[in-house]
Residue frames as qw, qx, qy, qz and C-alpha x, y, z in Angstrom:
[[0.503, -0.824, -0.252, -0.067, 129.87, 23.55, 102.85],
 [0.709, -0.465, 0.019, 0.530, 133.56, 23.67, 103.83],
 [0.458, 0.207, 0.276, 0.819, 134.26, 26.18, 101.06],
 [0.099, -0.889, -0.384, -0.228, 131.77, 28.78, 102.27],
 [0.265, 0.583, -0.268, 0.720, 133.52, 32.02, 103.20],
 [0.379, -0.208, -0.702, 0.565, 134.11, 32.28, 106.98],
 [0.130, 0.072, 0.208, -0.967, 132.33, 35.64, 107.23],
 [0.582, -0.106, -0.435, -0.679, 129.27, 34.13, 105.54],
 [0.583, -0.197, -0.776, 0.137, 129.39, 31.16, 107.92],
 [0.178, -0.139, -0.525, 0.820, 129.50, 33.69, 110.76],
 [0.362, -0.010, -0.074, -0.929, 126.46, 35.56, 109.40],
 [0.653, -0.157, -0.637, -0.378, 124.53, 32.31, 109.00],
 [0.485, -0.180, -0.739, 0.431, 125.48, 31.29, 112.55],
 [0.033, 0.056, 0.320, -0.945, 124.36, 34.67, 113.88],
 [0.533, -0.078, -0.283, -0.794, 120.97, 34.45, 112.15],
 [0.669, -0.161, -0.720, -0.093, 120.51, 30.86, 113.38],
 [0.347, -0.120, -0.658, 0.657, 121.47, 31.80, 116.94],
 [0.229, -0.008, 0.140, -0.963, 119.13, 34.78, 117.02],
 [0.647, -0.116, -0.440, -0.612, 116.25, 32.67, 115.73],
 [0.611, -0.134, -0.762, 0.170, 116.99, 29.88, 118.20],
 [0.143, -0.081, -0.540, 0.826, 117.02, 32.31, 121.13],
 [0.413, -0.026, -0.050, -0.909, 113.75, 33.88, 120.02],
 [0.709, -0.074, -0.540, -0.449, 112.09, 30.50, 119.50],
 [0.742, -0.141, -0.638, 0.153, 113.46, 28.51, 122.44],
 [0.408, -0.093, -0.505, 0.755, 114.47, 30.97, 125.14],
 [0.133, -0.032, 0.119, -0.984, 112.31, 34.09, 124.98],
 [0.272, 0.479, 0.760, -0.346, 108.66, 34.14, 125.95],
 [0.301, 0.651, 0.558, 0.417, 106.18, 35.52, 123.38],
 [0.153, -0.968, -0.182, 0.085, 106.06, 38.78, 125.35],
 [0.483, -0.631, 0.333, 0.507, 109.86, 39.05, 125.44],
 [0.515, 0.173, 0.612, 0.575, 110.12, 38.23, 121.76],
 [0.175, 0.841, 0.446, 0.253, 107.59, 40.93, 120.88],
 [0.298, -0.916, 0.032, 0.265, 109.51, 43.43, 123.01],
 [0.554, -0.317, 0.494, 0.590, 112.68, 42.49, 121.15],
 [0.412, 0.476, 0.605, 0.488, 111.00, 42.95, 117.78],
 [0.012, -0.955, -0.295, 0.016, 109.68, 46.37, 118.77],
 [0.347, -0.823, 0.251, 0.374, 113.26, 47.47, 119.31],
 [0.392, -0.412, 0.662, 0.488, 115.18, 45.67, 116.59],
 [0.479, 0.482, 0.679, 0.277, 112.76, 45.21, 113.67],
 [0.100, -0.005, 0.232, 0.968, 112.40, 47.99, 111.11],
 [0.099, 0.678, 0.702, -0.193, 109.09, 49.81, 111.62],
 [0.279, 0.452, 0.302, 0.791, 108.45, 52.66, 109.13],
 [0.295, -0.831, -0.359, -0.305, 105.98, 54.42, 111.41],
 [0.665, -0.512, -0.183, 0.512, 108.75, 54.88, 113.98],
 [0.404, -0.120, 0.190, 0.887, 110.27, 57.54, 111.70],
 [0.013, -0.414, -0.515, -0.751, 107.11, 58.99, 110.18],
 [0.382, -0.676, -0.610, -0.162, 104.73, 59.34, 113.10],
 [0.107, -0.804, 0.144, -0.566, 106.52, 62.08, 115.00],
 [0.862, -0.476, -0.149, 0.094, 107.88, 59.69, 117.62],
 [0.209, -0.868, 0.448, 0.032, 111.06, 60.53, 119.49],
 [0.825, 0.390, -0.403, 0.060, 113.91, 58.59, 117.91],
 [0.650, -0.657, 0.382, -0.015, 116.11, 56.53, 120.21],
 [0.157, -0.562, 0.767, 0.268, 119.21, 54.42, 119.62],
 [0.554, 0.150, 0.819, 0.009, 117.08, 51.48, 118.45],
 [0.539, 0.760, 0.179, -0.315, 115.74, 53.58, 115.58],
 [0.270, 0.775, -0.530, -0.212, 119.24, 53.53, 114.12],
 [0.331, -0.313, 0.890, -0.012, 120.23, 50.02, 115.21],
 [0.664, 0.330, 0.621, -0.253, 117.09, 48.59, 113.61],
 [0.490, 0.727, -0.260, -0.406, 118.23, 49.81, 110.18],
 [0.366, 0.474, -0.798, -0.075, 120.54, 46.79, 110.22],
 [0.278, -0.182, 0.859, -0.390, 119.44, 44.57, 113.12],
 [0.760, 0.260, 0.206, -0.559, 116.19, 43.68, 111.34],
 [0.614, 0.514, -0.534, -0.271, 118.29, 41.75, 108.82],
 [0.186, 0.269, -0.925, 0.195, 119.24, 39.01, 111.31],
 [0.473, 0.111, 0.630, -0.606, 115.62, 38.42, 112.41],
 [0.250, 0.016, -0.795, -0.553, 113.32, 35.99, 110.61],
 [0.636, -0.181, -0.021, -0.750, 109.66, 35.13, 110.75],
 [0.927, -0.152, 0.255, -0.230, 109.96, 31.34, 110.86],
 [0.659, -0.332, 0.607, 0.295, 112.23, 28.45, 109.98],
 [0.663, 0.514, 0.471, 0.274, 111.28, 28.44, 106.30],
 [0.165, 0.984, -0.003, 0.074, 111.99, 32.17, 105.96],
 [0.419, -0.761, 0.472, 0.151, 115.34, 31.66, 107.67],
 [0.747, -0.058, 0.603, 0.273, 116.32, 28.59, 105.64],
 [0.590, 0.708, 0.319, 0.219, 115.56, 30.19, 102.28],
 [0.054, 0.981, -0.176, 0.055, 117.58, 33.29, 103.06],
 [0.531, -0.629, 0.546, 0.154, 120.53, 31.31, 104.41],
 [0.783, 0.205, 0.524, 0.266, 120.64, 29.04, 101.36],
 [0.463, 0.832, 0.160, 0.261, 120.72, 32.02, 99.01],
 [0.227, -0.928, 0.296, 0.009, 123.25, 33.77, 101.25],
 [0.698, -0.356, 0.567, 0.254, 125.60, 30.78, 101.08],
 [0.712, 0.448, 0.463, 0.280, 125.12, 30.53, 97.31],
 [0.372, 0.821, 0.139, 0.410, 125.66, 34.16, 96.34],
 [0.318, -0.931, 0.150, -0.101, 127.28, 35.70, 99.41],
 [0.822, -0.389, 0.298, 0.291, 130.19, 33.28, 99.73],
 [0.697, 0.322, 0.268, 0.582, 131.82, 33.90, 96.31],
 [0.078, 0.900, 0.072, 0.422, 131.34, 37.64, 96.86],
 [0.571, -0.800, 0.182, -0.011, 132.94, 37.53, 100.30],
 [0.845, -0.146, 0.297, 0.419, 135.85, 35.46, 98.97],
 [0.526, 0.589, 0.213, 0.575, 136.44, 38.12, 96.33],
 [0.009, 0.820, -0.011, 0.572, 136.14, 41.33, 98.36],
 [0.315, 0.208, -0.674, 0.635, 137.15, 40.11, 101.82],
 [0.322, -0.488, -0.774, 0.242, 135.39, 39.84, 105.17],
 [0.119, -0.445, -0.293, 0.838, 135.44, 43.52, 106.19],
 [0.199, 0.137, -0.376, -0.894, 134.14, 44.75, 102.86],
 [0.327, -0.303, -0.840, -0.309, 131.49, 42.04, 102.86],
 [0.226, -0.522, -0.654, 0.499, 130.32, 43.22, 106.28],
 [0.030, 0.382, -0.003, -0.924, 130.17, 46.75, 104.90],
 [0.247, -0.043, -0.682, -0.687, 128.27, 45.49, 101.86],
 [0.270, -0.435, -0.857, 0.063, 125.76, 43.75, 104.16],
 [0.109, -0.550, -0.417, 0.715, 125.17, 46.97, 106.13],
 [0.068, 0.263, -0.318, -0.908, 124.98, 49.07, 102.95],
 [0.295, -0.156, -0.759, -0.559, 122.40, 46.86, 101.23],
 [0.247, -0.473, -0.803, 0.265, 120.40, 46.28, 104.42],
 [0.031, -0.506, -0.257, 0.823, 120.02, 50.02, 104.99],
 [0.176, 0.170, -0.477, -0.844, 119.22, 50.69, 101.33],
 [0.205, -0.286, -0.907, -0.232, 116.58, 47.97, 101.41],
 [0.162, -0.627, -0.681, 0.342, 114.57, 49.50, 104.24],
 [0.029, -0.413, 0.025, 0.910, 115.08, 53.04, 102.96],
 [0.227, -0.038, -0.638, -0.735, 113.25, 52.16, 99.74],
 [0.283, -0.454, -0.845, 0.005, 110.61, 50.32, 101.76],
 [0.157, -0.532, -0.434, 0.710, 110.22, 53.43, 103.90],
 [0.067, 0.222, -0.278, -0.932, 109.82, 55.73, 100.91],
 [0.342, -0.186, -0.734, -0.556, 106.95, 53.57, 99.68],
 [0.583, -0.515, -0.615, -0.125, 105.36, 52.78, 103.06],
 [0.143, 0.430, -0.396, 0.799, 106.16, 55.63, 105.44],
 [0.508, -0.347, 0.240, -0.751, 103.03, 55.28, 107.55],
 [0.813, -0.054, -0.557, -0.160, 103.17, 51.47, 107.89],
 [0.526, -0.625, 0.446, -0.365, 103.28, 49.99, 111.38],
 [0.998, 0.050, -0.034, -0.029, 104.08, 46.49, 110.12],
 [0.500, -0.674, 0.490, 0.236, 107.50, 45.20, 111.13],
 [0.725, 0.598, -0.337, -0.064, 110.09, 44.40, 108.45],
 [0.593, -0.557, 0.580, 0.036, 112.45, 41.54, 109.30],
 [0.919, 0.241, 0.294, 0.106, 114.73, 39.22, 107.36],
 [0.448, -0.477, 0.450, 0.607, 118.00, 39.12, 105.46],
 [0.625, 0.549, 0.529, 0.168, 116.26, 39.27, 102.09],
 [0.205, 0.973, -0.032, -0.103, 117.40, 42.83, 101.34],
 [0.260, -0.725, 0.599, 0.217, 121.07, 42.03, 101.91],
 [0.638, 0.026, 0.747, 0.183, 120.74, 38.67, 100.16],
 [0.547, 0.769, 0.331, 0.011, 119.17, 40.43, 97.18],
 [0.023, 0.927, -0.325, -0.186, 122.23, 42.66, 97.16],
 [0.451, -0.410, 0.754, 0.244, 124.50, 39.62, 96.85],
 [0.647, 0.438, 0.617, 0.099, 122.35, 38.34, 93.97],
 [0.339, 0.935, 0.040, -0.092, 122.79, 41.69, 92.24],
 [0.224, -0.757, 0.569, 0.231, 126.55, 41.46, 92.76],
 [0.632, -0.015, 0.750, 0.193, 126.55, 38.01, 91.17],
 [0.564, 0.727, 0.390, 0.030, 124.79, 39.49, 88.15],
 [0.105, 0.954, -0.236, -0.155, 127.42, 42.23, 87.83],
 [0.306, -0.539, 0.756, 0.212, 130.06, 39.49, 87.66],
 [0.617, 0.304, -0.527, -0.499, 128.07, 37.56, 85.08],
 [0.915, -0.255, 0.159, -0.268, 127.75, 34.68, 87.60],
 [0.727, 0.472, -0.463, 0.187, 131.33, 33.69, 86.78],
 [0.654, -0.670, 0.312, -0.159, 132.86, 31.79, 89.73],
 [0.431, 0.530, -0.724, 0.099, 136.32, 30.24, 89.89],
 [0.873, -0.368, 0.083, -0.308, 135.69, 26.91, 91.63],
 [0.822, 0.304, -0.411, 0.252, 139.21, 25.55, 91.23],
 [0.154, 0.488, -0.545, 0.664, 140.54, 27.25, 94.36],
 [0.288, -0.242, -0.831, 0.409, 139.90, 26.43, 98.00],
 [0.081, 0.530, 0.427, -0.729, 137.87, 29.65, 98.25],
 [0.316, 0.497, 0.654, 0.475, 135.58, 29.87, 95.20],
 [0.042, -0.596, -0.178, 0.782, 135.09, 33.53, 94.27],
 [0.528, 0.808, 0.233, -0.121, 133.57, 35.61, 91.50],
 [0.704, -0.196, 0.357, 0.582, 136.40, 35.59, 88.99],
 [0.435, 0.583, 0.388, 0.567, 135.48, 37.94, 86.16],
 [0.149, -0.009, -0.119, 0.982, 135.89, 41.66, 86.08],
 [0.218, 0.524, 0.579, -0.586, 132.83, 43.65, 87.03],
 [0.305, 0.505, 0.641, 0.491, 130.48, 44.21, 84.11],
 [0.055, 0.094, 0.028, -0.994, 129.63, 47.78, 83.22],
 [0.515, 0.394, 0.464, -0.604, 125.96, 48.63, 82.78],
 [0.565, 0.530, -0.376, -0.509, 126.42, 48.36, 79.02],
 [0.204, 0.308, -0.928, -0.043, 128.08, 44.98, 79.48],
 [0.366, 0.133, 0.783, -0.485, 125.15, 43.81, 81.59],
 [0.625, 0.492, 0.149, -0.587, 122.74, 44.54, 78.74],
 [0.514, 0.535, -0.594, -0.310, 124.91, 42.53, 76.35],
 [0.003, 0.214, -0.960, 0.182, 124.98, 39.45, 78.58],
 [0.573, -0.212, -0.548, -0.572, 121.94, 37.27, 77.82],
 [0.548, -0.257, -0.756, 0.248, 122.19, 35.26, 81.02],
 [0.164, -0.192, -0.430, 0.867, 122.24, 38.38, 83.17],
 [0.326, -0.053, -0.213, -0.919, 119.39, 40.02, 81.25],
 [0.608, -0.261, -0.679, -0.319, 117.22, 36.93, 81.66],
 [0.458, -0.263, -0.679, 0.510, 118.05, 36.77, 85.37],
 [0.002, 0.103, 0.219, -0.970, 117.21, 40.45, 85.90],
 [0.455, -0.143, -0.414, -0.775, 113.93, 40.10, 84.01],
 [0.631, -0.301, -0.710, -0.082, 112.86, 37.06, 86.00],
 [0.383, -0.196, -0.584, 0.689, 114.03, 38.47, 89.34],
 [0.141, 0.068, 0.123, -0.980, 112.23, 41.79, 89.00],
 [0.517, -0.167, -0.547, -0.637, 109.19, 40.09, 87.49],
 [0.561, -0.302, -0.759, 0.136, 108.81, 37.70, 90.41],
 [0.245, -0.238, -0.486, 0.805, 109.21, 40.48, 92.97],
 [0.258, 0.010, -0.114, -0.959, 106.75, 42.80, 91.24],
 [0.572, -0.224, -0.655, -0.440, 104.21, 40.01, 90.84],
 [0.491, -0.318, -0.720, 0.374, 104.56, 39.05, 94.50],
 [0.071, -0.125, -0.268, 0.953, 104.15, 42.72, 95.40],
 [0.441, -0.083, -0.305, -0.840, 100.83, 42.77, 93.58],
 [0.587, -0.148, 0.582, -0.543, 99.75, 39.75, 95.59],
 [0.797, 0.281, -0.326, -0.423, 99.49, 37.19, 92.79],
 [0.497, 0.287, -0.804, 0.158, 101.94, 34.75, 94.35],
 [0.237, -0.218, -0.812, 0.486, 100.53, 34.92, 97.87],
 [0.242, -0.564, -0.391, -0.685, 97.00, 36.38, 97.66],
 [0.584, -0.730, -0.267, -0.233, 95.89, 38.10, 100.82],
 [0.762, -0.500, -0.043, 0.409, 99.42, 38.25, 102.25],
 [0.469, 0.761, -0.007, 0.448, 100.86, 41.28, 100.44],
 [0.249, -0.888, 0.247, -0.297, 101.99, 42.89, 103.67],
 [0.873, -0.401, 0.259, 0.104, 103.94, 39.78, 104.67],
 [0.777, 0.195, 0.237, 0.549, 106.40, 40.29, 101.80],
 [0.119, -0.857, 0.050, 0.499, 108.50, 43.44, 101.93],
 [0.763, 0.412, 0.347, 0.358, 109.14, 43.31, 98.19],
 [0.185, 0.963, -0.065, 0.185, 110.21, 46.96, 98.12],
 [0.493, -0.740, 0.452, 0.075, 113.05, 46.05, 100.48],
 [0.832, 0.070, 0.468, 0.289, 114.11, 43.25, 98.14],
 [0.539, 0.739, 0.204, 0.350, 114.33, 45.73, 95.28],
 [0.147, -0.965, 0.191, -0.105, 116.09, 48.34, 97.42],
 [0.669, -0.521, 0.496, 0.187, 118.76, 45.88, 98.46],
 [0.778, 0.309, 0.439, 0.325, 119.15, 44.59, 94.91],
 [0.360, 0.889, 0.080, 0.274, 119.57, 48.07, 93.41],
 [0.335, -0.881, 0.334, -0.003, 122.08, 49.01, 96.10],
 [0.751, -0.281, 0.541, 0.252, 124.12, 45.88, 95.42],
 [0.693, 0.516, 0.397, 0.309, 123.89, 46.29, 91.66],
 [0.270, 0.899, 0.044, 0.341, 124.75, 49.99, 91.48],
 [0.319, -0.880, 0.305, -0.174, 126.96, 50.27, 94.55],
 [0.976, -0.083, 0.033, 0.197, 129.16, 47.21, 94.07],
 [0.587, 0.599, -0.162, 0.521, 132.01, 49.37, 92.82],
 [0.299, -0.817, 0.268, -0.415, 132.33, 50.89, 96.30],
 [0.779, -0.449, 0.422, -0.117, 133.45, 47.49, 97.59],
 [0.851, 0.134, 0.385, 0.332, 135.06, 45.90, 94.52],
 [0.058, -0.839, 0.192, 0.506, 137.82, 48.18, 93.31],
 [0.487, -0.060, 0.696, 0.525, 138.86, 46.14, 90.30],
 [0.236, 0.324, -0.262, -0.878, 138.00, 47.87, 87.01],
 [0.717, 0.362, 0.470, -0.366, 134.90, 46.87, 85.09],
 [0.375, -0.017, 0.730, 0.571, 134.86, 45.54, 81.57],
 [0.276, 0.167, -0.278, -0.905, 133.03, 46.85, 78.53]]
């Protein structure tokens, strides 16, 4: 716990604080009003509504909102696991940029698939998926001998990814689980509760866009 990157600790604290305020301070009516402004709602952009400042803020603000304690806990555990070594490698400012980049990419893909949806999208899953993708590009190699464990290998090229059995297996399982959940086989009758397109959008952004934040050369 004490080796988690400070910026990741800050993101976890922010998500916990937001959830605590929504659960313990706001009334149901106030919470719903907050969600209308800060959750990502595809119909806001598709239905001919006048766009306000919240239409742009919600492209990122949705990522610090969560449906319940389980949703929050799962995302924070994965964020600590994959986000911390990434943040220790690229630094706090670049990690914040990476979070914004993958969060926006996540809901953009969701929007392209579900433009006329009125259902709210909330959760850090898109950004967390981006950190998982970054871990794959580093071959999951972490230097744990330092006080700040970080991804230690050079970034794998796309060809290098295909030659790494561990990464290939991870990618196959990850996409398989998300596609299956999208078809409703993991949670029948609750397809709309899982924004699986956002997971994939964030993952692809993290996988393909990592070089924008990690300037070290890749390997073959």
